[in-house]
C-alpha positions in Angstrom: -36.0 86.4 -15.7 -33.4 86.0 -13.3 -35.3 82.6 -12.1 -35.4 81.5 -15.0 -31.4 82.4 -16.0 -30.9 80.2 -12.2 -33.1 77.2 -13.5 -30.8 76.8 -16.6 -27.5 77.2 -15.4 -27.3 73.7 -13.3 -29.1 72.2 -15.6 -26.5 73.2 -18.4 -23.2 72.5 -15.6 -24.9 69.5 -15.2 -25.4 67.9 -18.9 -21.9 69.6 -20.0 -19.9 67.9 -16.9 -19.8 64.9 -18.0 -18.3 65.5 -21.1 -16.1 68.1 -19.6 -14.7 65.1 -17.4 -14.2 62.7 -20.5 -12.4 65.6 -22.6 -9.6 66.0 -19.6 -10.1 62.6 -18.4 -9.9 63.1 -14.5 -12.4 65.5 -12.0 -11.8 65.7 -8.8 -14.5 63.8 -6.4 -15.7 60.6 -6.3 -16.1 58.3 -8.9 -13.4 60.5 -10.8 -13.1 59.7 -14.4 -9.6 58.7 -14.4 -6.7 57.8 -16.9 -7.5 56.7 -20.2 -6.1 53.0 -20.8 -7.6 50.1 -22.8 -7.6 47.5 -20.0 -10.3 45.3 -18.9 -10.8 45.1 -15.0 -9.2 41.4 -14.7 -5.7 41.8 -15.8 -5.7 45.0 -14.3 -7.0 43.5 -10.7 -4.2 40.7 -11.2 -1.5 43.3 -11.6 -2.8 46.0 -8.8 -3.4 42.9 -6.4 -1.3 40.2 -7.8 -3.6 37.3 -7.5 -3.1 34.0 -9.5 -6.3 34.3 -11.2 -7.2 34.7 -14.7 -10.1 34.4 -17.3 -13.2 36.1 -17.3 -14.0 37.9 -14.0 -17.3 36.4 -13.3 -15.0 32.8 -12.7 -12.6 34.0 -10.2 -14.9 33.5 -7.2 -14.4 30.1 -8.2 -11.1 29.8 -8.4 -10.5 31.6 -5.5 -12.2 27.9 -3.8 -9.2 26.4 -1.8 -6.3 29.0 -2.7 -7.2 32.4 -1.2 -9.7 33.8 0.9 -13.1 34.4 0.0 -15.1 36.7 2.3 -18.6 38.2 2.4 -17.0 41.9 4.6 -15.3 44.2 2.1 -11.5 45.1 3.3 -9.0 47.8 1.9 -7.0 45.3 -1.3 -9.8 42.9 -1.6 -11.5 42.3 -4.7 -15.0 41.9 -5.2 -16.2 39.8 -7.7 -19.4 40.7 -9.4 -21.5 37.5 -11.3 -22.4 37.6 -14.9 -25.5 39.3 -15.8 -26.8 40.8 -19.6 -24.9 43.8 -18.4 -21.6 42.1 -17.2 -21.6 38.9 -20.1 -17.8 38.1 -18.3 -18.8 39.6 -14.6 -16.5 42.4 -13.1 -13.5 42.6 -10.9 -12.6 45.8 -8.6 -10.5 46.3 -6.0 -11.6 47.7 -2.9 -9.8 51.0 -2.1 -11.3 52.0 0.6 -14.1 50.9 3.3 -16.4 54.0 4.3 -18.6 52.4 6.5 -20.3 48.4 6.6 -22.4 49.2 3.6 -20.2 51.8 1.5 -16.5 51.2 -0.1 -14.8 52.9 -2.5 -13.0 50.7 -5.8 -10.4 51.1 -8.1 -11.5 49.2 -11.5 -10.9 49.1 -15.4 -13.5 49.2 -17.8 -16.2 50.1 -15.8 -16.3 53.5 -17.8 -15.0 51.7 -21.2 -11.4 52.2 -21.7 -10.9 54.2 -18.2 -9.4 53.0 -14.8 -11.4 54.6 -12.1 -9.7 55.1 -8.5 -12.3 56.0 -5.4 -15.2 54.9 -7.3 -18.1 54.4 -5.0 -19.8 51.0 -4.5 -22.4 50.6 -2.1 -24.5 47.9 -0.8 -28.0 47.4 -1.6 -28.8 43.4 -0.2 -31.8 43.1 1.8 -29.5 41.1 4.4 -26.3 43.6 4.2 -24.3 41.0 2.7 -22.6 42.1 -0.1 -24.6 40.3 -2.5 -26.0 43.4 -4.7 -24.4 46.5 -5.2 -24.7 49.8 -6.9 -21.9 51.5 -8.8 -20.7 54.9 -9.1 -21.3 56.1 -12.8 -19.1 58.8 -13.5 -20.2 60.3 -16.9 -24.0 61.1 -15.1 -21.9 62.1 -12.0 -24.1 60.4 -9.5 -25.0 56.5 -8.3 -26.0 54.0 -10.7 -29.5 53.0 -10.6 -28.7 49.4 -11.5 -28.3 46.8 -8.8 -25.3 43.9 -9.5 -25.2 40.8 -7.6 -22.2 39.7 -6.7 -19.9 36.8 -5.1 -18.4 38.6 -2.5 -14.5 39.7 -1.7 -11.4 37.4 -2.2 -8.4 38.3 -0.1 -5.4 38.3 -2.1 -2.3 36.4 0.0 -0.6 40.0 0.9 -3.5 42.7 0.8 -2.1 46.4 0.3 -3.2 49.7 2.0 -4.5 52.0 -0.2 -1.5 54.6 -0.7 0.4 51.3 -1.9 -2.8 51.1 -4.6 -2.9 54.2 -5.6 1.2 54.2 -6.3 1.0 50.8 -7.8 -2.4 51.8 -10.4 0.1 52.7 -13.1 2.4 50.4 -13.1 -0.8 47.9 -13.3 -2.4 49.6 -16.3 1.0 48.7 -18.0 1.2 45.6 -16.9 -2.4 44.8 -17.7 -1.9 46.3 -21.4 1.0 44.0 -22.4 -0.7 41.1 -21.5 1.6 40.3 -18.9 
């Protein structure tokens, strides 16, 4: 009987954890579900970084050509640009908040989890070449790394990248700005 109880408790806890996180609006740890915010990724990233780009997130890579530096390696404050796919018809953008290792970063982003801004969400490079052309993203509702590989263009570097502490401090303002359409 005791063995059965030990086997059930983690399963119940794991099943309830995503629901608890969504109800509370935040959980500690990697990829925590953050602030409820009905903002899209592109306006949030623009407000947070100050890049002069607009429109669909996937179009930012082309728009940045000749205007902003583009790179294959992450740097705090740079913007990871996802390509269009069936799951991401407009692409996606996320701002790098921490470089953990050559193949691991953490990002701040809006709307990866519907109507949520997430902070320090893990992203890993799963590309064969280690060039960040394919990534996996933490899925907070399940409490684990996502299983889908997403194609990316690379990283856009704002003219004045800012550090993690400043990104965190600017997040509430960026949410308000993105929500207001400015």
